[in-house]
C-alpha positions as CSV (number, residue, x, y, z in Angstrom):
1,X,19.4,-3.7,-7.9
2,X,16.3,-5.5,-9.0
3,X,15.1,-8.7,-7.4
4,X,14.6,-9.9,-3.9
5,X,16.6,-11.3,-1.0
6,X,16.8,-15.0,-0.7
7,X,14.8,-14.9,2.6
8,X,11.7,-13.7,0.7
9,X,12.2,-16.5,-1.8
10,X,12.5,-19.1,0.9
11,X,9.5,-17.8,2.8
12,X,7.2,-18.0,-0.2
13,X,8.4,-21.6,-0.8
14,X,6.6,-22.5,2.5
15,X,3.4,-21.8,0.7
16,X,3.9,-22.5,-3.0
17,X,6.3,-21.9,-5.9
18,X,7.8,-18.4,-5.8
19,X,7.7,-16.4,-9.0
20,X,9.7,-13.2,-9.5
21,X,8.6,-11.0,-12.4
22,X,11.4,-9.4,-14.0
23,X,9.2,-6.5,-15.5
24,X,5.7,-5.4,-14.7
25,X,3.9,-3.3,-17.4
26,X,1.0,-1.1,-16.2
27,X,-0.9,-1.6,-19.5
28,X,-0.8,-5.4,-19.4
29,X,-0.4,-6.3,-15.8
30,X,-3.4,-8.8,-15.7
31,X,-1.8,-10.9,-18.3
32,X,1.4,-10.8,-16.4
33,X,-0.3,-12.1,-13.2
34,X,-2.3,-14.7,-14.8
35,X,-1.9,-18.0,-13.1
36,X,-0.4,-16.5,-10.0
37,X,-2.1,-17.2,-6.7
38,X,-1.0,-14.2,-4.8
39,X,1.4,-11.3,-4.4
40,X,3.9,-10.7,-1.6
41,X,4.7,-7.0,-1.1
42,X,8.3,-7.0,0.4
43,X,10.1,-4.5,2.6
44,X,12.2,-1.7,1.2
45,X,12.6,2.0,1.1
46,X,10.4,4.5,2.8
47,X,7.0,5.4,1.4
48,X,7.0,8.9,-0.4
49,X,5.1,11.3,2.1
50,X,3.6,12.9,-1.1
51,X,1.3,9.9,-1.3
52,X,-0.3,10.5,2.2
53,X,0.6,14.0,3.6
54,X,-2.4,16.3,4.2
55,X,-0.5,19.5,3.6
56,X,1.6,19.7,0.3
57,X,3.4,22.8,1.6
58,X,5.2,20.5,4.1
59,X,6.2,17.9,1.8
60,X,9.9,19.1,1.3
61,X,10.3,19.3,5.0
62,X,8.8,15.8,5.5
63,X,11.0,14.3,2.6
64,X,14.1,15.9,4.3
65,X,13.5,14.9,7.9
66,X,10.9,12.3,8.0
67,X,11.9,9.6,5.5
68,X,14.8,8.1,3.6
69,X,14.8,8.4,-0.3
70,X,11.8,6.5,-1.7
71,X,12.5,3.8,-4.3
72,X,11.0,5.0,-7.7
73,X,10.5,1.4,-8.8
74,X,8.5,0.4,-5.7
75,X,6.6,3.7,-5.9
76,X,5.7,3.0,-9.5
77,X,4.5,-0.4,-8.7
78,X,2.5,0.9,-5.7
79,X,0.7,3.6,-7.6
80,X,0.4,2.1,-11.1
81,X,0.1,-1.7,-10.6
82,X,-1.1,-2.3,-7.1
83,X,-4.5,-0.5,-7.4
84,X,-5.6,-2.8,-10.3
85,X,-4.5,-5.9,-8.5
86,X,-6.3,-4.7,-5.3
87,X,-9.5,-3.8,-7.2
88,X,-9.5,-7.2,-8.9
89,X,-9.4,-9.0,-5.4
90,X,-5.9,-10.4,-6.0
91,X,-4.6,-12.0,-2.7
92,X,-2.0,-9.8,-1.2
93,X,0.5,-10.2,1.7
94,X,2.4,-7.2,2.8
95,X,5.8,-7.3,4.8
96,X,7.0,-4.1,6.7
97,X,7.0,-1.6,3.9
98,X,4.2,-3.6,2.3
99,X,1.9,-3.0,5.1
100,X,2.7,0.7,5.0
101,X,2.0,1.0,1.4
102,X,-1.2,-1.0,1.7
103,X,-2.4,1.2,4.3
104,X,-1.6,4.4,2.3
105,X,-3.1,2.9,-0.8
106,X,-6.5,2.5,1.0
107,X,-6.4,6.0,2.6
108,X,-4.4,5.6,5.7
109,X,-1.3,7.7,6.8
110,X,2.1,7.0,8.3
111,X,4.1,8.3,11.2
112,X,7.9,8.2,12.3
113,X,8.6,5.7,15.1
114,X,12.3,6.2,15.7
115,X,11.9,5.2,19.4
116,X,10.4,1.9,18.4
117,X,12.7,-1.1,19.2
118,X,15.1,-1.9,16.4
119,X,16.9,-5.2,15.3
120,X,20.5,-5.1,14.7
121,X,20.7,-8.5,13.0
122,X,17.9,-10.2,10.9
123,X,17.3,-12.8,13.6
124,X,17.0,-10.3,16.5
125,X,13.6,-10.6,18.1
126,X,13.4,-7.2,20.0
127,X,9.9,-6.9,21.0
128,X,6.6,-8.7,21.6
129,X,3.3,-8.3,19.7
130,X,-0.1,-8.8,21.1
131,X,-2.3,-11.0,19.0
132,X,-6.0,-11.7,20.0
133,X,-6.5,-15.0,21.2
134,X,-2.8,-16.0,21.2
135,X,0.2,-15.7,23.6
136,X,2.5,-12.8,22.9
137,X,4.7,-13.3,19.9
138,X,8.5,-12.0,19.7
139,X,9.3,-10.4,16.4
140,X,12.1,-8.5,14.7
141,X,11.8,-5.0,13.8
142,X,13.6,-2.9,11.0
143,X,11.2,0.1,10.4
144,X,11.0,3.7,11.4
145,X,7.6,4.4,9.4
146,X,4.4,2.9,10.9
147,X,0.6,3.4,10.7
148,X,-0.6,6.7,12.1
149,X,-4.2,6.7,10.8
150,X,-5.4,3.2,9.8
151,X,-7.4,3.1,6.6
152,X,-11.0,2.5,7.4
153,X,-11.2,-0.8,5.5
154,X,-8.6,-2.6,7.8
155,X,-8.9,-4.2,11.2
156,X,-6.0,-4.6,13.5
157,X,-4.8,-8.2,14.0
158,X,-1.8,-7.3,16.3
159,X,-0.1,-4.5,18.1
160,X,3.3,-4.0,19.8
161,X,3.4,-3.0,23.6
162,X,4.2,0.6,22.6
163,X,1.0,0.8,20.5
164,X,2.5,0.3,17.1
165,X,0.2,-1.7,14.6
166,X,1.9,-4.9,13.7
167,X,-0.6,-6.6,11.7
168,X,-3.7,-5.8,9.7
169,X,-6.5,-7.5,7.6
170,X,-8.7,-6.0,5.1
171,X,-12.3,-6.5,6.1
172,X,-13.6,-7.5,2.7
173,X,-10.7,-8.4,0.3
174,X,-7.9,-11.1,0.7
175,X,-5.4,-8.6,1.9
176,X,-3.2,-9.2,5.0
177,X,0.0,-7.5,6.3
178,X,2.5,-7.5,9.0
179,X,5.0,-4.7,10.1
180,X,7.8,-7.1,11.0
181,X,9.8,-9.6,8.7
182,X,8.5,-13.1,9.0
183,X,10.6,-14.2,6.2
184,X,13.6,-13.6,8.5
185,X,12.1,-15.5,11.5
186,X,8.8,-17.3,10.7
187,X,6.5,-17.9,13.7
188,X,3.4,-20.3,13.7
189,X,0.8,-17.4,13.9
190,X,2.2,-15.8,10.9
191,X,2.5,-19.0,9.0
192,X,-1.3,-19.6,9.7
193,X,-2.4,-16.3,8.5
194,X,-0.4,-16.5,5.3
195,X,-1.5,-20.2,4.6
196,X,-5.1,-18.9,5.2
197,X,-4.6,-16.1,2.5
198,X,-2.8,-18.1,-0.1
199,X,-4.4,-21.5,0.8
């Protein structure tokens, strides 16, 4: 399947006009993104451990026990297109897998968090996150990979009560990401950080 769920489309409409690119060519991606104000990296399949594992000898074990099958289309975008956009300072907002791939892209690693609370339905707000200067916010949770080592260029904006990194911000570039799915249950704090990024 190629495309995005309607929730993402409706979420982006809160901030501007959503555009879905049917094809992205590594050789001409700047032309394809010309005129766009930002990129939303959606959720999706697990990140391939080959992109962050310290010991290549353990990759086969990691792939079998640590993650589900990675999506080759998302992996291609992450490794061939995203680096050029990030280097150019293109505003990026990552959602769930989007946060994970941004952390890996900038040198961080991931871990498995199977004991972390999980939502059964998209509207299930199953745990709180702690945001500096804000009251705790209840969010959903649909992931089992999460930040292990945070890339040096990121600062943490929010964490869950069990210590999972739930929101990050690049210290120099317009890059922000959250580990939950705000497109399924938007909250005022997330709305403000996305508005600040794309505004």
